[in-house]
N, CA, C and O atoms as a Maestro MAE file, in Angstrom:
{
 s_m_m2io_version
 :::
 2.0.0
}

f_m_ct {
 s_m_title
 :::
 protein
 m_atom[324] {
  # First column is atom index #
  i_m_mmod_type
  r_m_x_coord
  r_m_y_coord
  r_m_z_coord
  i_m_residue_number
  s_m_chain_name
  s_m_pdb_residue_name
  s_m_pdb_atom_name
  i_m_atomic_number
  :::
  1 25 0.723 -1.085 -0.172 1 A "ARG " " N  " 7
  2 3 0.016 -0.465 0.030 1 A "ARG " " CA " 6
  3 2 1.145 1.204 -0.227 1 A "ARG " " C  " 6
  4 15 2.343 1.225 0.057 1 A "ARG " " O  " 8
  5 25 0.569 2.105 -0.655 2 A "ILE " " N  " 7
  6 3 1.305 3.791 -1.081 2 A "ILE " " CA " 6
  7 2 0.570 4.580 -1.234 2 A "ILE " " C  " 6
  8 15 -0.041 4.846 -2.269 2 A "ILE " " O  " 8
  9 25 0.514 5.109 -0.161 3 A "GLU " " N  " 7
  10 3 -0.048 6.591 0.490 3 A "GLU " " CA " 6
  11 2 0.228 7.550 -0.480 3 A "GLU " " C  " 6
  12 15 1.007 6.891 -1.168 3 A "GLU " " O  " 8
  13 25 0.129 8.931 -1.182 4 A "THR " " N  " 7
  14 3 0.615 9.958 -1.670 4 A "THR " " CA " 6
  15 2 -0.352 10.869 -1.490 4 A "THR " " C  " 6
  16 15 -1.412 10.646 -0.904 4 A "THR " " O  " 8
  17 25 0.103 12.304 -2.168 5 A "ASP " " N  " 7
  18 3 -1.244 13.039 -1.821 5 A "ASP " " CA " 6
  19 2 -1.985 13.402 -3.257 5 A "ASP " " C  " 6
  20 15 -2.752 14.323 -3.541 5 A "ASP " " O  " 8
  21 25 -1.458 12.327 -4.041 6 A "GLY " " N  " 7
  22 3 -2.094 12.178 -5.268 6 A "GLY " " CA " 6
  23 2 -3.586 11.036 -5.603 6 A "GLY " " C  " 6
  24 15 -4.337 11.116 -6.575 6 A "GLY " " O  " 8
  25 25 -3.674 9.883 -4.291 7 A "GLY " " N  " 7
  26 3 -3.937 9.206 -4.524 7 A "GLY " " CA " 6
  27 2 -3.798 7.709 -3.242 7 A "GLY " " C  " 6
  28 15 -3.686 8.040 -2.062 7 A "GLY " " O  " 8
  29 25 -3.817 6.201 -3.575 8 A "VAL " " N  " 7
  30 3 -3.595 5.078 -2.890 8 A "VAL " " CA " 6
  31 2 -3.338 4.274 -3.535 8 A "VAL " " C  " 6
  32 15 -4.279 3.606 -3.963 8 A "VAL " " O  " 8
  33 25 -2.018 3.926 -3.926 9 A "LEU " " N  " 7
  34 3 -1.613 2.649 -4.571 9 A "LEU " " CA " 6
  35 2 -1.772 1.566 -3.989 9 A "LEU " " C  " 6
  36 15 -1.001 1.495 -3.032 9 A "LEU " " O  " 8
  37 25 -2.739 0.205 -4.164 10 A "THR " " N  " 7
  38 3 -2.896 -1.027 -3.492 10 A "THR " " CA " 6
  39 2 -1.862 -2.047 -4.293 10 A "THR " " C  " 6
  40 15 -1.569 -1.649 -5.421 10 A "THR " " O  " 8
  41 25 -1.390 -3.040 -3.968 11 A "LEU " " N  " 7
  42 3 -1.191 -4.522 -4.334 11 A "LEU " " CA " 6
  43 2 -1.644 -5.475 -3.590 11 A "LEU " " C  " 6
  44 15 -1.600 -5.526 -2.361 11 A "LEU " " O  " 8
  45 25 -2.176 -6.404 -4.469 12 A "THR " " N  " 7
  46 3 -2.762 -7.322 -3.666 12 A "THR " " CA " 6
  47 2 -2.190 -9.011 -4.588 12 A "THR " " C  " 6
  48 15 -1.743 -8.994 -5.735 12 A "THR " " O  " 8
  49 25 -2.282 -9.727 -4.126 13 A "HIS " " N  " 7
  50 3 -2.198 -11.286 -4.241 13 A "HIS " " CA " 6
  51 2 -0.662 -11.290 -5.231 13 A "HIS " " C  " 6
  52 15 -0.876 -11.575 -6.409 13 A "HIS " " O  " 8
  53 25 0.555 -11.061 -4.942 14 A "GLY " " N  " 7
  54 3 1.603 -10.741 -4.712 14 A "GLY " " CA " 6
  55 2 2.233 -9.963 -5.935 14 A "GLY " " C  " 6
  56 15 3.283 -10.198 -6.533 14 A "GLY " " O  " 8
  57 25 1.373 -9.054 -6.117 15 A "GLY " " N  " 7
  58 3 1.683 -7.566 -7.280 15 A "GLY " " CA " 6
  59 2 0.825 -7.433 -8.352 15 A "GLY " " C  " 6
  60 15 0.601 -6.420 -9.014 15 A "GLY " " O  " 8
  61 25 0.085 -9.213 -8.536 16 A "ALA " " N  " 7
  62 3 -0.816 -9.613 -9.384 16 A "ALA " " CA " 6
  63 2 -2.622 -8.562 -9.820 16 A "ALA " " C  " 6
  64 15 -3.158 -8.566 -10.928 16 A "ALA " " O  " 8
  65 25 -3.064 -7.932 -8.769 17 A "ASP " " N  " 7
  66 3 -3.522 -7.233 -8.686 17 A "ASP " " CA " 6
  67 2 -3.464 -5.300 -8.214 17 A "ASP " " C  " 6
  68 15 -2.696 -4.939 -7.322 17 A "ASP " " O  " 8
  69 25 -4.327 -4.317 -8.919 18 A "LEU " " N  " 7
  70 3 -3.255 -3.540 -8.237 18 A "LEU " " CA " 6
  71 2 -4.937 -2.613 -8.709 18 A "LEU " " C  " 6
  72 15 -5.844 -2.760 -9.528 18 A "LEU " " O  " 8
  73 25 -4.536 -1.567 -7.489 19 A "PHE " " N  " 7
  74 3 -5.989 -0.548 -7.177 19 A "PHE " " CA " 6
  75 2 -5.286 0.287 -7.078 19 A "PHE " " C  " 6
  76 15 -4.292 0.374 -6.357 19 A "PHE " " O  " 8
  77 25 -5.747 1.061 -7.847 20 A "ILE " " N  " 7
  78 3 -5.509 3.005 -7.077 20 A "ILE " " CA " 6
  79 2 -6.927 3.751 -6.827 20 A "ILE " " C  " 6
  80 15 -7.875 3.920 -7.595 20 A "ILE " " O  " 8
  81 25 -6.797 4.008 -5.933 21 A "ASP " " N  " 7
  82 3 -7.552 4.793 -4.689 21 A "ASP " " CA " 6
  83 2 -9.615 3.836 -5.002 21 A "ASP " " C  " 6
  84 15 -10.788 4.202 -5.082 21 A "ASP " " O  " 8
  85 25 -8.607 2.236 -5.070 22 A "GLY " " N  " 7
  86 3 -9.884 1.499 -4.409 22 A "GLY " " CA " 6
  87 2 -10.675 0.650 -6.218 22 A "GLY " " C  " 6
  88 15 -11.433 -0.249 -6.583 22 A "GLY " " O  " 8
  89 25 -10.262 1.170 -6.481 23 A "GLU " " N  " 7
  90 3 -10.808 1.197 -8.510 23 A "GLU " " CA " 6
  91 2 -9.677 -0.113 -8.805 23 A "GLU " " C  " 6
  92 15 -8.483 0.126 -8.629 23 A "GLU " " O  " 8
  93 25 -10.034 -1.250 -9.176 24 A "HIS " " N  " 7
  94 3 -9.318 -2.276 -9.409 24 A "HIS " " CA " 6
  95 2 -9.203 -1.754 -10.972 24 A "HIS " " C  " 6
  96 15 -10.063 -1.138 -11.602 24 A "HIS " " O  " 8
  97 25 -7.555 -2.288 -11.534 25 A "GLN " " N  " 7
  98 3 -7.404 -1.462 -12.535 25 A "GLN " " CA " 6
  99 2 -7.564 -3.091 -13.525 25 A "GLN " " C  " 6
  100 15 -8.093 -4.070 -12.999 25 A "GLN " " O  " 8
  101 25 -6.984 -3.137 -15.063 26 A "VAL " " N  " 7
  102 3 -7.407 -3.930 -15.613 26 A "VAL " " CA " 6
  103 2 -5.994 -5.196 -14.916 26 A "VAL " " C  " 6
  104 15 -4.978 -4.813 -14.337 26 A "VAL " " O  " 8
  105 25 -6.302 -6.465 -15.160 27 A "ARG " " N  " 7
  106 3 -5.284 -7.591 -14.932 27 A "ARG " " CA " 6
  107 2 -5.251 -8.420 -15.684 27 A "ARG " " C  " 6
  108 15 -6.087 -9.289 -15.928 27 A "ARG " " O  " 8
  109 25 -3.978 -8.163 -16.253 28 A "PRO " " N  " 7
  110 3 -3.663 -9.446 -17.617 28 A "PRO " " CA " 6
  111 2 -3.862 -10.814 -17.217 28 A "PRO " " C  " 6
  112 15 -3.613 -11.168 -16.064 28 A "PRO " " O  " 8
  113 25 -4.450 -11.892 -18.411 29 A "THR " " N  " 7
  114 3 -4.251 -13.577 -17.476 29 A "THR " " CA " 6
  115 2 -3.607 -13.836 -16.658 29 A "THR " " C  " 6
  116 15 -2.677 -13.067 -16.414 29 A "THR " " O  " 8
  117 25 -3.692 -14.401 -16.275 30 A "HIS " " N  " 7
  118 3 -2.646 -15.243 -14.767 30 A "HIS " " CA " 6
  119 2 -1.746 -15.854 -16.000 30 A "HIS " " C  " 6
  120 15 -0.542 -15.673 -15.817 30 A "HIS " " O  " 8
  121 25 -2.067 -16.515 -17.175 31 A "ASP " " N  " 7
  122 3 -0.723 -17.389 -18.113 31 A "ASP " " CA " 6
  123 2 0.121 -16.171 -18.840 31 A "ASP " " C  " 6
  124 15 1.193 -16.238 -19.440 31 A "ASP " " O  " 8
  125 25 -0.350 -15.542 -18.696 32 A "VAL " " N  " 7
  126 3 0.673 -14.129 -19.456 32 A "VAL " " CA " 6
  127 2 1.041 -13.804 -18.619 32 A "VAL " " C  " 6
  128 15 2.255 -14.002 -18.669 32 A "VAL " " O  " 8
  129 25 0.603 -13.071 -17.136 33 A "ALA " " N  " 7
  130 3 1.921 -11.837 -16.140 33 A "ALA " " CA " 6
  131 2 1.990 -12.901 -15.584 33 A "ALA " " C  " 6
  132 15 2.183 -12.232 -14.570 33 A "ALA " " O  " 8
  133 25 2.021 -13.808 -15.271 34 A "LEU " " N  " 7
  134 3 2.631 -14.444 -14.285 34 A "LEU " " CA " 6
  135 2 3.234 -16.066 -14.426 34 A "LEU " " C  " 6
  136 15 4.419 -16.376 -14.308 34 A "LEU " " O  " 8
  137 25 2.427 -16.729 -14.628 35 A "GLY " " N  " 7
  138 3 2.807 -17.942 -15.104 35 A "GLY " " CA " 6
  139 2 3.673 -17.416 -16.311 35 A "GLY " " C  " 6
  140 15 4.689 -17.595 -15.638 35 A "GLY " " O  " 8
  141 25 4.230 -16.872 -17.630 36 A "GLY " " N  " 7
  142 3 5.110 -17.104 -17.893 36 A "GLY " " CA " 6
  143 2 6.360 -16.599 -17.009 36 A "GLY " " C  " 6
  144 15 7.306 -17.308 -16.666 36 A "GLY " " O  " 8
  145 25 6.127 -14.828 -16.616 37 A "GLU " " N  " 7
  146 3 6.967 -15.087 -15.166 37 A "GLU " " CA " 6
  147 2 7.834 -15.633 -15.058 37 A "GLU " " C  " 6
  148 15 8.939 -15.599 -15.598 37 A "GLU " " O  " 8
  149 25 7.009 -16.701 -13.686 38 A "TYR " " N  " 7
  150 3 7.719 -17.265 -12.834 38 A "TYR " " CA " 6
  151 2 8.458 -18.891 -14.211 38 A "TYR " " C  " 6
  152 15 9.549 -19.412 -13.978 38 A "TYR " " O  " 8
  153 25 7.909 -19.174 -14.985 39 A "ALA " " N  " 7
  154 3 8.518 -20.152 -16.057 39 A "ALA " " CA " 6
  155 2 10.092 -20.198 -16.217 39 A "ALA " " C  " 6
  156 15 11.025 -20.973 -16.006 39 A "ALA " " O  " 8
  157 25 9.772 -18.479 -16.885 40 A "HIS " " N  " 7
  158 3 11.061 -17.724 -17.185 40 A "HIS " " CA " 6
  159 2 12.555 -17.706 -15.804 40 A "HIS " " C  " 6
  160 15 13.781 -17.813 -15.770 40 A "HIS " " O  " 8
  161 25 11.786 -17.569 -15.186 41 A "LEU " " N  " 7
  162 3 12.447 -17.794 -14.058 41 A "LEU " " CA " 6
  163 2 13.283 -18.810 -13.006 41 A "LEU " " C  " 6
  164 15 14.241 -18.863 -12.235 41 A "LEU " " O  " 8
  165 25 12.131 -19.599 -13.600 42 A "TYR " " N  " 7
  166 3 12.437 -20.978 -12.497 42 A "TYR " " CA " 6
  167 2 13.276 -21.708 -14.157 42 A "TYR " " C  " 6
  168 15 14.186 -22.391 -13.687 42 A "TYR " " O  " 8
  169 25 13.335 -21.807 -15.287 43 A "ARG " " N  " 7
  170 3 13.802 -22.055 -16.342 43 A "ARG " " CA " 6
  171 2 15.282 -21.427 -16.482 43 A "ARG " " C  " 6
  172 15 16.140 -21.997 -17.156 43 A "ARG " " O  " 8
  173 25 15.497 -20.354 -15.879 44 A "ARG " " N  " 7
  174 3 16.783 -19.494 -15.768 44 A "ARG " " CA " 6
  175 2 17.386 -19.904 -14.356 44 A "ARG " " C  " 6
  176 15 18.608 -20.031 -14.285 44 A "ARG " " O  " 8
  177 25 17.022 -20.005 -13.829 45 A "PHE " " N  " 7
  178 3 17.598 -21.095 -11.827 45 A "PHE " " CA " 6
  179 2 17.553 -22.553 -13.117 45 A "PHE " " C  " 6
  180 15 17.626 -22.041 -14.234 45 A "PHE " " O  " 8
  181 25 17.486 -23.636 -13.188 46 A "ALA " " N  " 7
  182 3 17.348 -24.773 -13.888 46 A "ALA " " CA " 6
  183 2 19.156 -24.463 -14.720 46 A "ALA " " C  " 6
  184 15 19.976 -25.376 -14.815 46 A "ALA " " O  " 8
  185 25 19.310 -23.639 -15.004 47 A "ASP " " N  " 7
  186 3 20.047 -23.228 -16.498 47 A "ASP " " CA " 6
  187 2 21.263 -22.987 -16.196 47 A "ASP " " C  " 6
  188 15 22.246 -23.212 -16.903 47 A "ASP " " O  " 8
  189 25 21.230 -22.416 -14.894 48 A "LEU " " N  " 7
  190 3 22.358 -21.700 -13.733 48 A "LEU " " CA " 6
  191 2 22.855 -23.072 -12.981 48 A "LEU " " C  " 6
  192 15 24.029 -23.441 -12.960 48 A "LEU " " O  " 8
  193 25 21.832 -23.716 -12.408 49 A "ILE " " N  " 7
  194 3 22.408 -25.027 -11.820 49 A "ILE " " CA " 6
  195 2 23.348 -25.680 -12.192 49 A "ILE " " C  " 6
  196 15 24.395 -25.837 -11.564 49 A "ILE " " O  " 8
  197 25 22.926 -26.381 -13.839 50 A "ALA " " N  " 7
  198 3 23.298 -27.179 -14.443 50 A "ALA " " CA " 6
  199 2 24.084 -26.737 -14.982 50 A "ALA " " C  " 6
  200 15 24.805 -27.635 -15.415 50 A "ALA " " O  " 8
  201 25 24.536 -25.496 -15.339 51 A "ALA " " N  " 7
  202 3 25.629 -25.175 -15.497 51 A "ALA " " CA " 6
  203 2 26.773 -25.136 -14.898 51 A "ALA " " C  " 6
  204 15 27.860 -25.500 -15.347 51 A "ALA " " O  " 8
  205 25 26.475 -24.587 -13.635 52 A "GLY " " N  " 7
  206 3 27.227 -24.863 -11.894 52 A "GLY " " CA " 6
  207 2 27.880 -23.657 -11.666 52 A "GLY " " C  " 6
  208 15 28.971 -23.537 -11.109 52 A "GLY " " O  " 8
  209 25 26.729 -22.188 -12.402 53 A "ARG " " N  " 7
  210 3 27.195 -20.927 -12.730 53 A "ARG " " CA " 6
  211 2 26.395 -19.768 -11.726 53 A "ARG " " C  " 6
  212 15 25.654 -19.365 -12.622 53 A "ARG " " O  " 8
  213 25 26.170 -19.300 -11.057 54 A "SER " " N  " 7
  214 3 25.708 -17.990 -11.087 54 A "SER " " CA " 6
  215 2 25.319 -16.991 -11.530 54 A "SER " " C  " 6
  216 15 25.492 -16.846 -12.740 54 A "SER " " O  " 8
  217 25 24.524 -15.698 -10.640 55 A "ASP " " N  " 7
  218 3 24.296 -14.807 -11.995 55 A "ASP " " CA " 6
  219 2 23.733 -13.642 -10.747 55 A "ASP " " C  " 6
  220 15 22.588 -13.547 -10.306 55 A "ASP " " O  " 8
  221 25 24.857 -12.887 -10.398 56 A "VAL " " N  " 7
  222 3 24.694 -12.279 -9.034 56 A "VAL " " CA " 6
  223 2 25.092 -10.879 -9.392 56 A "VAL " " C  " 6
  224 15 26.268 -10.686 -9.701 56 A "VAL " " O  " 8
  225 25 24.167 -9.791 -9.385 57 A "ASP " " N  " 7
  226 3 24.902 -8.388 -9.006 57 A "ASP " " CA " 6
  227 2 25.180 -7.471 -7.793 57 A "ASP " " C  " 6
  228 15 24.543 -6.656 -7.125 57 A "ASP " " O  " 8
  229 25 26.969 -8.209 -7.834 58 A "LEU " " N  " 7
  230 3 27.568 -7.745 -6.182 58 A "LEU " " CA " 6
  231 2 27.574 -5.968 -5.903 58 A "LEU " " C  " 6
  232 15 28.085 -5.518 -4.878 58 A "LEU " " O  " 8
  233 25 26.872 -4.962 -7.065 59 A "THR " " N  " 7
  234 3 26.901 -3.948 -6.925 59 A "THR " " CA " 6
  235 2 26.280 -3.137 -5.597 59 A "THR " " C  " 6
  236 15 26.604 -1.970 -5.377 59 A "THR " " O  " 8
  237 25 25.487 -3.769 -4.856 60 A "PRO " " N  " 7
  238 3 24.351 -2.796 -4.050 60 A "PRO " " CA " 6
  239 2 26.000 -3.329 -2.890 60 A "PRO " " C  " 6
  240 15 26.586 -2.391 -2.349 60 A "PRO " " O  " 8
  241 25 26.523 -4.716 -2.660 61 A "LEU " " N  " 7
  242 3 27.285 -4.868 -1.592 61 A "LEU " " CA " 6
  243 2 28.280 -3.787 -1.587 61 A "LEU " " C  " 6
  244 15 28.520 -3.424 -0.436 61 A "LEU " " O  " 8
  245 25 28.952 -3.138 -2.504 62 A "SER " " N  " 7
  246 3 28.940 -1.972 -2.553 62 A "SER " " CA " 6
  247 2 29.339 -0.976 -1.556 62 A "SER " " C  " 6
  248 15 30.297 -0.608 -0.876 62 A "SER " " O  " 8
  249 25 28.001 -0.707 -1.842 63 A "HIS " " N  " 7
  250 3 28.000 0.508 -0.609 63 A "HIS " " CA " 6
  251 2 27.682 0.107 0.703 63 A "HIS " " C  " 6
  252 15 27.615 0.820 1.704 63 A "HIS " " O  " 8
  253 25 27.514 -0.958 0.613 64 A "VAL " " N  " 7
  254 3 27.502 -1.661 1.869 64 A "VAL " " CA " 6
  255 2 28.879 -1.637 2.518 64 A "VAL " " C  " 6
  256 15 29.072 -1.356 3.701 64 A "VAL " " O  " 8
  257 25 29.690 -1.914 1.753 65 A "ALA " " N  " 7
  258 3 31.219 -1.936 2.794 65 A "ALA " " CA " 6
  259 2 31.865 -0.725 1.930 65 A "ALA " " C  " 6
  260 15 33.003 -0.920 1.502 65 A "ALA " " O  " 8
  261 25 31.280 0.416 1.661 66 A "ASP " " N  " 7
  262 3 32.014 1.201 1.934 66 A "ASP " " CA " 6
  263 2 31.225 1.902 3.323 66 A "ASP " " C  " 6
  264 15 31.757 2.528 4.241 66 A "ASP " " O  " 8
  265 25 30.165 1.655 3.182 67 A "ALA " " N  " 7
  266 3 29.456 1.966 4.447 67 A "ALA " " CA " 6
  267 2 30.370 2.085 6.275 67 A "ALA " " C  " 6
  268 15 30.584 2.852 7.214 67 A "ALA " " O  " 8
  269 25 30.600 0.763 5.797 68 A "PHE " " N  " 7
  270 3 31.346 0.185 7.582 68 A "PHE " " CA " 6
  271 2 32.698 0.575 6.853 68 A "PHE " " C  " 6
  272 15 33.594 0.367 7.671 68 A "PHE " " O  " 8
  273 25 33.013 0.857 6.152 69 A "MET " " N  " 7
  274 3 34.889 1.203 5.570 69 A "MET " " CA " 6
  275 2 34.353 2.318 6.141 69 A "MET " " C  " 6
  276 15 34.212 2.262 7.362 69 A "MET " " O  " 8
  277 25 33.929 3.577 5.439 70 A "LEU " " N  " 7
  278 3 33.639 5.082 5.683 70 A "LEU " " CA " 6
  279 2 33.332 5.727 6.797 70 A "LEU " " C  " 6
  280 15 33.792 6.664 7.449 70 A "LEU " " O  " 8
  281 25 32.027 4.650 6.880 71 A "GLY " " N  " 7
  282 3 31.225 5.079 8.477 71 A "GLY " " CA " 6
  283 2 31.701 5.647 9.476 71 A "GLY " " C  " 6
  284 15 32.926 5.721 9.382 71 A "GLY " " O  " 8
  285 25 31.032 6.376 11.007 72 A "GLU " " N  " 7
  286 3 31.643 6.295 11.547 72 A "GLU " " CA " 6
  287 2 30.347 6.192 12.627 72 A "GLU " " C  " 6
  288 15 29.185 6.413 12.285 72 A "GLU " " O  " 8
  289 25 30.814 5.769 14.164 73 A "ARG " " N  " 7
  290 3 30.068 5.954 14.789 73 A "ARG " " CA " 6
  291 2 29.881 6.891 15.746 73 A "ARG " " C  " 6
  292 15 30.948 7.025 16.344 73 A "ARG " " O  " 8
  293 25 29.181 7.489 16.114 74 A "ILE " " N  " 7
  294 3 29.676 8.859 17.230 74 A "ILE " " CA " 6
  295 2 28.231 8.580 18.217 74 A "ILE " " C  " 6
  296 15 27.154 8.781 17.657 74 A "ILE " " O  " 8
  297 25 28.223 8.165 19.530 75 A "ALA " " N  " 7
  298 3 27.555 8.033 20.454 75 A "ALA " " CA " 6
  299 2 27.091 9.202 20.789 75 A "ALA " " C  " 6
  300 15 27.846 10.150 21.006 75 A "ALA " " O  " 8
  301 25 25.913 9.274 20.865 76 A "ALA " " N  " 7
  302 3 24.948 10.096 21.300 76 A "ALA " " CA " 6
  303 2 23.968 10.134 23.212 76 A "ALA " " C  " 6
  304 15 23.449 9.101 23.637 76 A "ALA " " O  " 8
  305 25 23.943 10.955 23.718 77 A "PRO " " N  " 7
  306 3 23.109 10.857 24.803 77 A "PRO " " CA " 6
  307 2 21.765 10.564 24.419 77 A "PRO " " C  " 6
  308 15 21.178 11.214 23.554 77 A "PRO " " O  " 8
  309 25 21.086 9.266 25.254 78 A "ALA " " N  " 7
  310 3 19.375 8.392 25.515 78 A "ALA " " CA " 6
  311 2 18.642 9.728 25.458 78 A "ALA " " C  " 6
  312 15 18.914 10.773 26.048 78 A "ALA " " O  " 8
  313 25 17.561 9.429 24.535 79 A "PHE " " N  " 7
  314 3 16.417 10.180 24.382 79 A "PHE " " CA " 6
  315 2 15.018 8.958 24.785 79 A "PHE " " C  " 6
  316 15 14.912 7.735 24.876 79 A "PHE " " O  " 8
  317 25 14.255 9.983 24.912 80 A "HIS " " N  " 7
  318 3 12.742 9.592 25.172 80 A "HIS " " CA " 6
  319 2 12.443 10.672 24.629 80 A "HIS " " C  " 6
  320 15 12.699 11.872 24.718 80 A "HIS " " O  " 8
  321 25 11.329 9.382 23.546 81 A "PHE " " N  " 7
  322 3 10.063 9.889 23.117 81 A "PHE " " CA " 6
  323 2 8.924 10.722 24.183 81 A "PHE " " C  " 6
  324 15 7.850 11.131 23.741 81 A "PHE " " O  " 8
  :::
 }
 m_bond[323] {
  # First column is bond index #
  i_m_from
  i_m_to
  i_m_order
  :::
  1 1 2 1
  2 2 3 1
  3 3 4 2
  4 3 5 1
  5 5 6 1
  6 6 7 1
  7 7 8 2
  8 7 9 1
  9 9 10 1
  10 10 11 1
  11 11 12 2
  12 11 13 1
  13 13 14 1
  14 14 15 1
  15 15 16 2
  16 15 17 1
  17 17 18 1
  18 18 19 1
  19 19 20 2
  20 19 21 1
  21 21 22 1
  22 22 23 1
  23 23 24 2
  24 23 25 1
  25 25 26 1
  26 26 27 1
  27 27 28 2
  28 27 29 1
  29 29 30 1
  30 30 31 1
  31 31 32 2
  32 31 33 1
  33 33 34 1
  34 34 35 1
  35 35 36 2
  36 35 37 1
  37 37 38 1
  38 38 39 1
  39 39 40 2
  40 39 41 1
  41 41 42 1
  42 42 43 1
  43 43 44 2
  44 43 45 1
  45 45 46 1
  46 46 47 1
  47 47 48 2
  48 47 49 1
  49 49 50 1
  50 50 51 1
  51 51 52 2
  52 51 53 1
  53 53 54 1
  54 54 55 1
  55 55 56 2
  56 55 57 1
  57 57 58 1
  58 58 59 1
  59 59 60 2
  60 59 61 1
  61 61 62 1
  62 62 63 1
  63 63 64 2
  64 63 65 1
  65 65 66 1
  66 66 67 1
  67 67 68 2
  68 67 69 1
  69 69 70 1
  70 70 71 1
  71 71 72 2
  72 71 73 1
  73 73 74 1
  74 74 75 1
  75 75 76 2
  76 75 77 1
  77 77 78 1
  78 78 79 1
  79 79 80 2
  80 79 81 1
  81 81 82 1
  82 82 83 1
  83 83 84 2
  84 83 85 1
  85 85 86 1
  86 86 87 1
  87 87 88 2
  88 87 89 1
  89 89 90 1
  90 90 91 1
  91 91 92 2
  92 91 93 1
  93 93 94 1
  94 94 95 1
  95 95 96 2
  96 95 97 1
  97 97 98 1
  98 98 99 1
  99 99 100 2
  100 99 101 1
  101 101 102 1
  102 102 103 1
  103 103 104 2
  104 103 105 1
  105 105 106 1
  106 106 107 1
  107 107 108 2
  108 107 109 1
  109 109 110 1
  110 110 111 1
  111 111 112 2
  112 111 113 1
  113 113 114 1
  114 114 115 1
  115 115 116 2
  116 115 117 1
  117 117 118 1
  118 118 119 1
  119 119 120 2
  120 119 121 1
  121 121 122 1
  122 122 123 1
  123 123 124 2
  124 123 125 1
  125 125 126 1
  126 126 127 1
  127 127 128 2
  128 127 129 1
  129 129 130 1
  130 130 131 1
  131 131 132 2
  132 131 133 1
  133 133 134 1
  134 134 135 1
  135 135 136 2
  136 135 137 1
  137 137 138 1
  138 138 139 1
  139 139 140 2
  140 139 141 1
  141 141 142 1
  142 142 143 1
  143 143 144 2
  144 143 145 1
  145 145 146 1
  146 146 147 1
  147 147 148 2
  148 147 149 1
  149 149 150 1
  150 150 151 1
  151 151 152 2
  152 151 153 1
  153 153 154 1
  154 154 155 1
  155 155 156 2
  156 155 157 1
  157 157 158 1
  158 158 159 1
  159 159 160 2
  160 159 161 1
  161 161 162 1
  162 162 163 1
  163 163 164 2
  164 163 165 1
  165 165 166 1
  166 166 167 1
  167 167 168 2
  168 167 169 1
  169 169 170 1
  170 170 171 1
  171 171 172 2
  172 171 173 1
  173 173 174 1
  174 174 175 1
  175 175 176 2
  176 175 177 1
  177 177 178 1
  178 178 179 1
  179 179 180 2
  180 179 181 1
  181 181 182 1
  182 182 183 1
  183 183 184 2
  184 183 185 1
  185 185 186 1
  186 186 187 1
  187 187 188 2
  188 187 189 1
  189 189 190 1
  190 190 191 1
  191 191 192 2
  192 191 193 1
  193 193 194 1
  194 194 195 1
  195 195 196 2
  196 195 197 1
  197 197 198 1
  198 198 199 1
  199 199 200 2
  200 199 201 1
  201 201 202 1
  202 202 203 1
  203 203 204 2
  204 203 205 1
  205 205 206 1
  206 206 207 1
  207 207 208 2
  208 207 209 1
  209 209 210 1
  210 210 211 1
  211 211 212 2
  212 211 213 1
  213 213 214 1
  214 214 215 1
  215 215 216 2
  216 215 217 1
  217 217 218 1
  218 218 219 1
  219 219 220 2
  220 219 221 1
  221 221 222 1
  222 222 223 1
  223 223 224 2
  224 223 225 1
  225 225 226 1
  226 226 227 1
  227 227 228 2
  228 227 229 1
  229 229 230 1
  230 230 231 1
  231 231 232 2
  232 231 233 1
  233 233 234 1
  234 234 235 1
  235 235 236 2
  236 235 237 1
  237 237 238 1
  238 238 239 1
  239 239 240 2
  240 239 241 1
  241 241 242 1
  242 242 243 1
  243 243 244 2
  244 243 245 1
  245 245 246 1
  246 246 247 1
  247 247 248 2
  248 247 249 1
  249 249 250 1
  250 250 251 1
  251 251 252 2
  252 251 253 1
  253 253 254 1
  254 254 255 1
  255 255 256 2
  256 255 257 1
  257 257 258 1
  258 258 259 1
  259 259 260 2
  260 259 261 1
  261 261 262 1
  262 262 263 1
  263 263 264 2
  264 263 265 1
  265 265 266 1
  266 266 267 1
  267 267 268 2
  268 267 269 1
  269 269 270 1
  270 270 271 1
  271 271 272 2
  272 271 273 1
  273 273 274 1
  274 274 275 1
  275 275 276 2
  276 275 277 1
  277 277 278 1
  278 278 279 1
  279 279 280 2
  280 279 281 1
  281 281 282 1
  282 282 283 1
  283 283 284 2
  284 283 285 1
  285 285 286 1
  286 286 287 1
  287 287 288 2
  288 287 289 1
  289 289 290 1
  290 290 291 1
  291 291 292 2
  292 291 293 1
  293 293 294 1
  294 294 295 1
  295 295 296 2
  296 295 297 1
  297 297 298 1
  298 298 299 1
  299 299 300 2
  300 299 301 1
  301 301 302 1
  302 302 303 1
  303 303 304 2
  304 303 305 1
  305 305 306 1
  306 306 307 1
  307 307 308 2
  308 307 309 1
  309 309 310 1
  310 310 311 1
  311 311 312 2
  312 311 313 1
  313 313 314 1
  314 314 315 1
  315 315 316 2
  316 315 317 1
  317 317 318 1
  318 318 319 1
  319 319 320 2
  320 319 321 1
  321 321 322 1
  322 322 323 1
  323 323 324 2
  :::
 }
}
């Protein structure tokens, strides 16, 4: 659920159903929208496993590494709400 000053967007059923301000948007048929997507994804997994390979984007981990190596922890006094 995403609330903005322009309205509310809601995704349900694993993202298969989209509502904008409570109005259901057009939903593609399951076999085209989700069935094909998952079949392709699992076929890719099977191909990678059979080849003994991986398909990983490590770029986000470099940001985490930078944060740990460049960041600094500064203790502050406790606060209460």
